[in-house]
HTML snippet that shows the backbone in 3Dmol.js (N, CA, C, O; Angstrom):
<script src="https://3Dmol.org/build/3Dmol-min.js"></script>
<div id="view" style="width:600px;height:400px;position:relative"></div>
<script>
const pdb = `
ATOM      1  N   MET A   1       0.847  -1.180   0.000  1.00  0.00           N
ATOM      2  CA  MET A   1       0.000   0.000   0.000  1.00  0.00           C
ATOM      3  C   MET A   1       0.891   1.242   0.000  1.00  0.00           C
ATOM      4  O   MET A   1       1.962   1.258   0.607  1.00  0.00           O
ATOM      5  N   ILE A   2       0.432   2.260  -0.683  1.00  0.00           N
ATOM      6  CA  ILE A   2       1.184   3.506  -0.748  1.00  0.00           C
ATOM      7  C   ILE A   2       1.042   4.223   0.601  1.00  0.00           C
ATOM      8  O   ILE A   2      -0.079   4.405   1.076  1.00  0.00           O
ATOM      9  N   PRO A   3       2.148   4.630   1.223  1.00  0.00           N
ATOM     10  CA  PRO A   3       2.065   5.227   2.552  1.00  0.00           C
ATOM     11  C   PRO A   3       1.270   6.537   2.608  1.00  0.00           C
ATOM     12  O   PRO A   3       0.688   6.849   3.647  1.00  0.00           O
ATOM     13  N   GLN A   4       1.231   7.302   1.528  1.00  0.00           N
ATOM     14  CA  GLN A   4       0.526   8.581   1.550  1.00  0.00           C
ATOM     15  C   GLN A   4      -0.983   8.402   1.705  1.00  0.00           C
ATOM     16  O   GLN A   4      -1.650   9.284   2.245  1.00  0.00           O
ATOM     17  N   PHE A   5      -1.528   7.291   1.246  1.00  0.00           N
ATOM     18  CA  PHE A   5      -2.964   7.072   1.320  1.00  0.00           C
ATOM     19  C   PHE A   5      -3.435   6.769   2.733  1.00  0.00           C
ATOM     20  O   PHE A   5      -4.632   6.848   3.012  1.00  0.00           O
ATOM     21  N   GLU A   6      -2.525   6.426   3.623  1.00  0.00           N
ATOM     22  CA  GLU A   6      -2.921   6.141   4.997  1.00  0.00           C
ATOM     23  C   GLU A   6      -3.440   7.393   5.686  1.00  0.00           C
ATOM     24  O   GLU A   6      -4.304   7.314   6.559  1.00  0.00           O
ATOM     25  N   PHE A   7      -2.921   8.532   5.302  1.00  0.00           N
ATOM     26  CA  PHE A   7      -3.279   9.791   5.947  1.00  0.00           C
ATOM     27  C   PHE A   7      -4.237  10.637   5.127  1.00  0.00           C
ATOM     28  O   PHE A   7      -4.523  11.777   5.493  1.00  0.00           O
ATOM     29  N   ALA A   8      -4.731  10.103   4.039  1.00  0.00           N
ATOM     30  CA  ALA A   8      -5.601  10.879   3.147  1.00  0.00           C
ATOM     31  C   ALA A   8      -6.860  11.361   3.857  1.00  0.00           C
ATOM     32  O   ALA A   8      -7.290  12.493   3.635  1.00  0.00           O
ATOM     33  N   VAL A   9      -7.452  10.540   4.693  1.00  0.00           N
ATOM     34  CA  VAL A   9      -8.672  10.931   5.400  1.00  0.00           C
ATOM     35  C   VAL A   9      -8.397  12.139   6.290  1.00  0.00           C
ATOM     36  O   VAL A   9      -9.195  13.075   6.334  1.00  0.00           O
ATOM     37  N   PHE A  10      -7.284  12.120   6.990  1.00  0.00           N
ATOM     38  CA  PHE A  10      -6.951  13.224   7.880  1.00  0.00           C
ATOM     39  C   PHE A  10      -6.653  14.499   7.096  1.00  0.00           C
ATOM     40  O   PHE A  10      -7.062  15.587   7.501  1.00  0.00           O
ATOM     41  N   VAL A  11      -5.952  14.370   5.990  1.00  0.00           N
ATOM     42  CA  VAL A  11      -5.600  15.529   5.183  1.00  0.00           C
ATOM     43  C   VAL A  11      -6.843  16.152   4.562  1.00  0.00           C
ATOM     44  O   VAL A  11      -7.026  17.366   4.645  1.00  0.00           O
ATOM     45  N   TRP A  12      -7.702  15.345   3.939  1.00  0.00           N
ATOM     46  CA  TRP A  12      -8.899  15.888   3.302  1.00  0.00           C
ATOM     47  C   TRP A  12      -9.892  16.418   4.324  1.00  0.00           C
ATOM     48  O   TRP A  12     -10.610  17.379   4.049  1.00  0.00           O
ATOM     49  N   THR A  13      -9.940  15.803   5.499  1.00  0.00           N
ATOM     50  CA  THR A  13     -10.799  16.325   6.554  1.00  0.00           C
ATOM     51  C   THR A  13     -10.308  17.690   7.014  1.00  0.00           C
ATOM     52  O   THR A  13     -11.112  18.596   7.236  1.00  0.00           O
ATOM     53  N   SER A  14      -9.005  17.845   7.158  1.00  0.00           N
ATOM     54  CA  SER A  14      -8.467  19.141   7.571  1.00  0.00           C
ATOM     55  C   SER A  14      -8.701  20.191   6.495  1.00  0.00           C
ATOM     56  O   SER A  14      -8.990  21.343   6.818  1.00  0.00           O
ATOM     57  N   TYR A  15      -8.582  19.821   5.227  1.00  0.00           N
ATOM     58  CA  TYR A  15      -8.891  20.760   4.138  1.00  0.00           C
ATOM     59  C   TYR A  15     -10.364  21.184   4.192  1.00  0.00           C
ATOM     60  O   TYR A  15     -10.680  22.359   4.010  1.00  0.00           O
ATOM     61  N   ALA A  16     -11.248  20.238   4.439  1.00  0.00           N
ATOM     62  CA  ALA A  16     -12.679  20.544   4.499  1.00  0.00           C
ATOM     63  C   ALA A  16     -12.989  21.471   5.671  1.00  0.00           C
ATOM     64  O   ALA A  16     -13.753  22.424   5.523  1.00  0.00           O
ATOM     65  N   ILE A  17     -12.400  21.197   6.831  1.00  0.00           N
ATOM     66  CA  ILE A  17     -12.618  22.063   7.992  1.00  0.00           C
ATOM     67  C   ILE A  17     -12.092  23.464   7.710  1.00  0.00           C
ATOM     68  O   ILE A  17     -12.743  24.455   8.042  1.00  0.00           O
ATOM     69  N   PHE A  18     -10.921  23.547   7.099  1.00  0.00           N
ATOM     70  CA  PHE A  18     -10.346  24.844   6.743  1.00  0.00           C
ATOM     71  C   PHE A  18     -11.264  25.611   5.790  1.00  0.00           C
ATOM     72  O   PHE A  18     -11.484  26.808   5.975  1.00  0.00           O
ATOM     73  N   ALA A  19     -11.797  24.938   4.783  1.00  0.00           N
ATOM     74  CA  ALA A  19     -12.683  25.590   3.812  1.00  0.00           C
ATOM     75  C   ALA A  19     -13.967  26.079   4.480  1.00  0.00           C
ATOM     76  O   ALA A  19     -14.463  27.159   4.160  1.00  0.00           O
ATOM     77  N   ILE A  20     -14.499  25.292   5.399  1.00  0.00           N
ATOM     78  CA  ILE A  20     -15.715  25.707   6.105  1.00  0.00           C
ATOM     79  C   ILE A  20     -15.435  26.945   6.953  1.00  0.00           C
ATOM     80  O   ILE A  20     -16.247  27.869   6.985  1.00  0.00           O
ATOM     81  N   ILE A  21     -14.311  26.969   7.629  1.00  0.00           N
ATOM     82  CA  ILE A  21     -13.971  28.118   8.469  1.00  0.00           C
ATOM     83  C   ILE A  21     -13.751  29.366   7.618  1.00  0.00           C
ATOM     84  O   ILE A  21     -14.210  30.448   7.985  1.00  0.00           O
ATOM     85  N   VAL A  22     -13.064  29.234   6.498  1.00  0.00           N
ATOM     86  CA  VAL A  22     -12.836  30.383   5.622  1.00  0.00           C
ATOM     87  C   VAL A  22     -14.159  30.892   5.062  1.00  0.00           C
ATOM     88  O   VAL A  22     -14.381  32.101   5.004  1.00  0.00           O
ATOM     89  N   ALA A  23     -15.035  29.987   4.652  1.00  0.00           N
ATOM     90  CA  ALA A  23     -16.339  30.397   4.133  1.00  0.00           C
ATOM     91  C   ALA A  23     -17.136  31.122   5.216  1.00  0.00           C
ATOM     92  O   ALA A  23     -17.787  32.129   4.933  1.00  0.00           O
ATOM     93  N   TRP A  24     -17.093  30.627   6.440  1.00  0.00           N
ATOM     94  CA  TRP A  24     -17.806  31.271   7.532  1.00  0.00           C
ATOM     95  C   TRP A  24     -17.230  32.655   7.809  1.00  0.00           C
ATOM     96  O   TRP A  24     -17.984  33.586   8.094  1.00  0.00           O
ATOM     97  N   GLN A  25     -15.920  32.808   7.732  1.00  0.00           N
ATOM     98  CA  GLN A  25     -15.282  34.099   7.960  1.00  0.00           C
ATOM     99  C   GLN A  25     -15.679  35.119   6.887  1.00  0.00           C
ATOM    100  O   GLN A  25     -15.665  36.322   7.149  1.00  0.00           O
ATOM    101  N   ILE A  26     -16.024  34.664   5.714  1.00  0.00           N
ATOM    102  CA  ILE A  26     -16.479  35.560   4.650  1.00  0.00           C
ATOM    103  C   ILE A  26     -17.973  35.849   4.796  1.00  0.00           C
ATOM    104  O   ILE A  26     -18.410  36.985   4.613  1.00  0.00           O
ATOM    105  N   PHE A  27     -18.750  34.822   5.125  1.00  0.00           N
ATOM    106  CA  PHE A  27     -20.209  34.928   5.140  1.00  0.00           C
ATOM    107  C   PHE A  27     -20.746  35.652   6.377  1.00  0.00           C
ATOM    108  O   PHE A  27     -21.716  36.404   6.277  1.00  0.00           O
ATOM    109  N   GLN A  28     -20.136  35.437   7.527  1.00  0.00           N
ATOM    110  CA  GLN A  28     -20.634  35.991   8.780  1.00  0.00           C
ATOM    111  C   GLN A  28     -20.626  37.516   8.819  1.00  0.00           C
ATOM    112  O   GLN A  28     -21.613  38.086   9.283  1.00  0.00           O
ATOM    113  N   PRO A  29     -19.592  38.215   8.369  1.00  0.00           N
ATOM    114  CA  PRO A  29     -19.664  39.683   8.366  1.00  0.00           C
ATOM    115  C   PRO A  29     -20.749  40.237   7.436  1.00  0.00           C
ATOM    116  O   PRO A  29     -21.319  41.292   7.713  1.00  0.00           O
ATOM    117  N   ILE A  30     -21.034  39.540   6.347  1.00  0.00           N
ATOM    118  CA  ILE A  30     -22.097  39.971   5.436  1.00  0.00           C
ATOM    119  C   ILE A  30     -23.437  39.914   6.161  1.00  0.00           C
ATOM    120  O   ILE A  30     -24.233  40.848   6.072  1.00  0.00           O
ATOM    121  N   LEU A  31     -23.686  38.824   6.878  1.00  0.00           N
ATOM    122  CA  LEU A  31     -24.924  38.702   7.653  1.00  0.00           C
ATOM    123  C   LEU A  31     -25.003  39.767   8.741  1.00  0.00           C
ATOM    124  O   LEU A  31     -26.060  40.359   8.962  1.00  0.00           O
ATOM    125  N   ARG A  32     -23.893  40.006   9.412  1.00  0.00           N
ATOM    126  CA  ARG A  32     -23.880  40.998  10.478  1.00  0.00           C
ATOM    127  C   ARG A  32     -24.164  42.387   9.923  1.00  0.00           C
ATOM    128  O   ARG A  32     -24.893  43.162  10.542  1.00  0.00           O
ATOM    129  N   ARG A  33     -23.602  42.709   8.771  1.00  0.00           N
ATOM    130  CA  ARG A  33     -23.837  44.021   8.168  1.00  0.00           C
ATOM    131  C   ARG A  33     -25.308  44.201   7.802  1.00  0.00           C
ATOM    132  O   ARG A  33     -25.887  45.254   8.067  1.00  0.00           O
ATOM    133  N   ARG A  34     -25.915  43.179   7.195  1.00  0.00           N
ATOM    134  CA  ARG A  34     -27.336  43.263   6.839  1.00  0.00           C
ATOM    135  C   ARG A  34     -28.204  43.462   8.070  1.00  0.00           C
ATOM    136  O   ARG A  34     -29.145  44.255   8.051  1.00  0.00           O
ATOM    137  N   ARG A  35     -27.887  42.740   9.145  1.00  0.00           N
ATOM    138  CA  ARG A  35     -28.655  42.857  10.379  1.00  0.00           C
ATOM    139  C   ARG A  35     -28.510  44.264  10.969  1.00  0.00           C
ATOM    140  O   ARG A  35     -29.498  44.856  11.402  1.00  0.00           O
ATOM    141  N   LEU A  36     -27.290  44.799  10.987  1.00  0.00           N
ATOM    142  CA  LEU A  36     -27.078  46.135  11.516  1.00  0.00           C
ATOM    143  C   LEU A  36     -27.773  47.202  10.677  1.00  0.00           C
ATOM    144  O   LEU A  36     -28.341  48.149  11.220  1.00  0.00           O
ATOM    145  N   GLU A  37     -27.728  47.051   9.357  1.00  0.00           N
ATOM    146  CA  GLU A  37     -28.419  48.011   8.490  1.00  0.00           C
ATOM    147  C   GLU A  37     -29.927  47.982   8.733  1.00  0.00           C
ATOM    148  O   GLU A  37     -30.570  49.031   8.741  1.00  0.00           O
ATOM    149  N   ALA A  38     -30.487  46.807   8.928  1.00  0.00           N
ATOM    150  CA  ALA A  38     -31.924  46.702   9.209  1.00  0.00           C
ATOM    151  C   ALA A  38     -32.261  47.351  10.547  1.00  0.00           C
ATOM    152  O   ALA A  38     -33.287  48.021  10.669  1.00  0.00           O
ATOM    153  N   GLU A  39     -31.408  47.158  11.548  1.00  0.00           N
ATOM    154  CA  GLU A  39     -31.645  47.783  12.847  1.00  0.00           C
ATOM    155  C   GLU A  39     -31.567  49.304  12.748  1.00  0.00           C
ATOM    156  O   GLU A  39     -32.375  50.010  13.352  1.00  0.00           O
ATOM    157  N   ILE A  40     -30.606  49.805  11.994  1.00  0.00           N
ATOM    158  CA  ILE A  40     -30.466  51.257  11.828  1.00  0.00           C
ATOM    159  C   ILE A  40     -31.680  51.828  11.106  1.00  0.00           C
ATOM    160  O   ILE A  40     -32.200  52.874  11.495  1.00  0.00           O
ATOM    161  N   ARG A  41     -32.140  51.139  10.046  1.00  0.00           N
ATOM    162  CA  ARG A  41     -33.339  51.594   9.333  1.00  0.00           C
ATOM    163  C   ARG A  41     -34.559  51.613  10.247  1.00  0.00           C
ATOM    164  O   ARG A  41     -35.366  52.542  10.195  1.00  0.00           O
ATOM    165  N   GLU A  42     -34.690  50.591  11.081  1.00  0.00           N
ATOM    166  CA  GLU A  42     -35.823  50.526  11.992  1.00  0.00           C
ATOM    167  C   GLU A  42     -35.754  51.649  13.031  1.00  0.00           C
ATOM    168  O   GLU A  42     -36.762  52.297  13.313  1.00  0.00           O
ATOM    169  N   GLU A  43     -34.578  51.877  13.592  1.00  0.00           N
ATOM    170  CA  GLU A  43     -34.435  52.961  14.568  1.00  0.00           C
ATOM    171  C   GLU A  43     -34.706  54.322  13.934  1.00  0.00           C
ATOM    172  O   GLU A  43     -35.317  55.186  14.563  1.00  0.00           O
ATOM    173  N   LEU A  44     -34.262  54.519  12.706  1.00  0.00           N
ATOM    174  CA  LEU A  44     -34.500  55.769  12.001  1.00  0.00           C
ATOM    175  C   LEU A  44     -35.996  55.969  11.753  1.00  0.00           C
ATOM    176  O   LEU A  44     -36.515  57.070  11.936  1.00  0.00           O
ATOM    177  N   ALA A  45     -36.687  54.908  11.339  1.00  0.00           N
ATOM    178  CA  ALA A  45     -38.122  55.001  11.104  1.00  0.00           C
ATOM    179  C   ALA A  45     -38.876  55.277  12.404  1.00  0.00           C
ATOM    180  O   ALA A  45     -39.844  56.037  12.420  1.00  0.00           O
ATOM    181  N   LEU A  46     -38.422  54.651  13.493  1.00  0.00           N
ATOM    182  CA  LEU A  46     -39.068  54.904  14.783  1.00  0.00           C
ATOM    183  C   LEU A  46     -38.862  56.349  15.230  1.00  0.00           C
ATOM    184  O   LEU A  46     -39.785  56.978  15.748  1.00  0.00           O
ATOM    185  N   SER A  47     -37.663  56.871  15.033  1.00  0.00           N
ATOM    186  CA  SER A  47     -37.389  58.240  15.474  1.00  0.00           C
ATOM    187  C   SER A  47     -38.125  59.269  14.623  1.00  0.00           C
ATOM    188  O   SER A  47     -38.415  60.367  15.099  1.00  0.00           O
ATOM    189  N   GLN A  48     -38.430  58.935  13.377  1.00  0.00           N
ATOM    190  CA  GLN A  48     -39.137  59.853  12.492  1.00  0.00           C
ATOM    191  C   GLN A  48     -40.646  59.635  12.534  1.00  0.00           C
ATOM    192  O   GLN A  48     -41.395  60.363  11.882  1.00  0.00           O
ATOM    193  N   GLY A  49     -41.093  58.654  13.284  1.00  0.00           N
ATOM    194  CA  GLY A  49     -42.518  58.392  13.417  1.00  0.00           C
ATOM    195  C   GLY A  49     -43.123  57.707  12.215  1.00  0.00           C
ATOM    196  O   GLY A  49     -44.342  57.734  12.048  1.00  0.00           O
ATOM    197  N   GLU A  50     -42.316  57.094  11.373  1.00  0.00           N
ATOM    198  CA  GLU A  50     -42.820  56.427  10.175  1.00  0.00           C
ATOM    199  C   GLU A  50     -43.119  54.947  10.399  1.00  0.00           C
ATOM    200  O   GLU A  50     -43.700  54.291   9.535  1.00  0.00           O
ATOM    201  N   TYR A  51     -42.730  54.432  11.540  1.00  0.00           N
ATOM    202  CA  TYR A  51     -42.888  53.008  11.801  1.00  0.00           C
ATOM    203  C   TYR A  51     -44.072  52.792  12.736  1.00  0.00           C
ATOM    204  O   TYR A  51     -44.193  53.451  13.769  1.00  0.00           O
ATOM    205  N   SER A  52     -44.927  51.878  12.364  1.00  0.00           N
ATOM    206  CA  SER A  52     -46.089  51.606  13.203  1.00  0.00           C
ATOM    207  C   SER A  52     -46.387  50.110  13.149  1.00  0.00           C
ATOM    208  O   SER A  52     -46.279  49.482  12.096  1.00  0.00           O
ATOM    209  N   ASN A  53     -46.764  49.546  14.300  1.00  0.00           N
ATOM    210  CA  ASN A  53     -47.168  48.139  14.360  1.00  0.00           C
ATOM    211  C   ASN A  53     -48.637  47.973  14.050  1.00  0.00           C
ATOM    212  O   ASN A  53     -49.100  46.846  13.878  1.00  0.00           O
ATOM    213  N   ASP A  54     -49.383  49.057  13.972  1.00  0.00           N
ATOM    214  CA  ASP A  54     -50.811  49.019  13.717  1.00  0.00           C
ATOM    215  C   ASP A  54     -51.064  48.729  12.240  1.00  0.00           C
ATOM    216  O   ASP A  54     -50.631  49.511  11.393  1.00  0.00           O
ATOM    217  N   PRO A  55     -51.749  47.633  11.897  1.00  0.00           N
ATOM    218  CA  PRO A  55     -51.985  47.321  10.477  1.00  0.00           C
ATOM    219  C   PRO A  55     -53.027  48.244   9.837  1.00  0.00           C
ATOM    220  O   PRO A  55     -53.085  48.350   8.612  1.00  0.00           O
ATOM    221  N   HIS A  56     -53.850  48.910  10.652  1.00  0.00           N
ATOM    222  CA  HIS A  56     -54.886  49.815  10.130  1.00  0.00           C
ATOM    223  C   HIS A  56     -54.645  51.232  10.669  1.00  0.00           C
ATOM    224  O   HIS A  56     -55.103  51.567  11.762  1.00  0.00           O
ATOM    225  N   PRO A  57     -53.932  52.053   9.909  1.00  0.00           N
ATOM    226  CA  PRO A  57     -53.625  53.406  10.400  1.00  0.00           C
ATOM    227  C   PRO A  57     -54.814  54.315  10.457  1.00  0.00           C
ATOM    228  O   PRO A  57     -54.686  55.474  10.851  1.00  0.00           O
TER     229      PRO A  57
END
`;
const viewer = $3Dmol.createViewer("view");
viewer.addModel(pdb, "pdb");
viewer.setStyle({}, {cartoon: {color: "spectrum"}});
viewer.zoomTo();
viewer.render();
</script>
């Protein structure tokens, strides 16, 4: 048996974990920015009196 294949599972698993972490590091700030922008828009609407929970104004 080729000695390199003995460790293939460990190597590919580490590559997969690395890729997941890198993807999360890219994706998570995008989600955080969208959430913060929505909060800012909501606070702005509340301060200007444009936001209402009443479905029938």
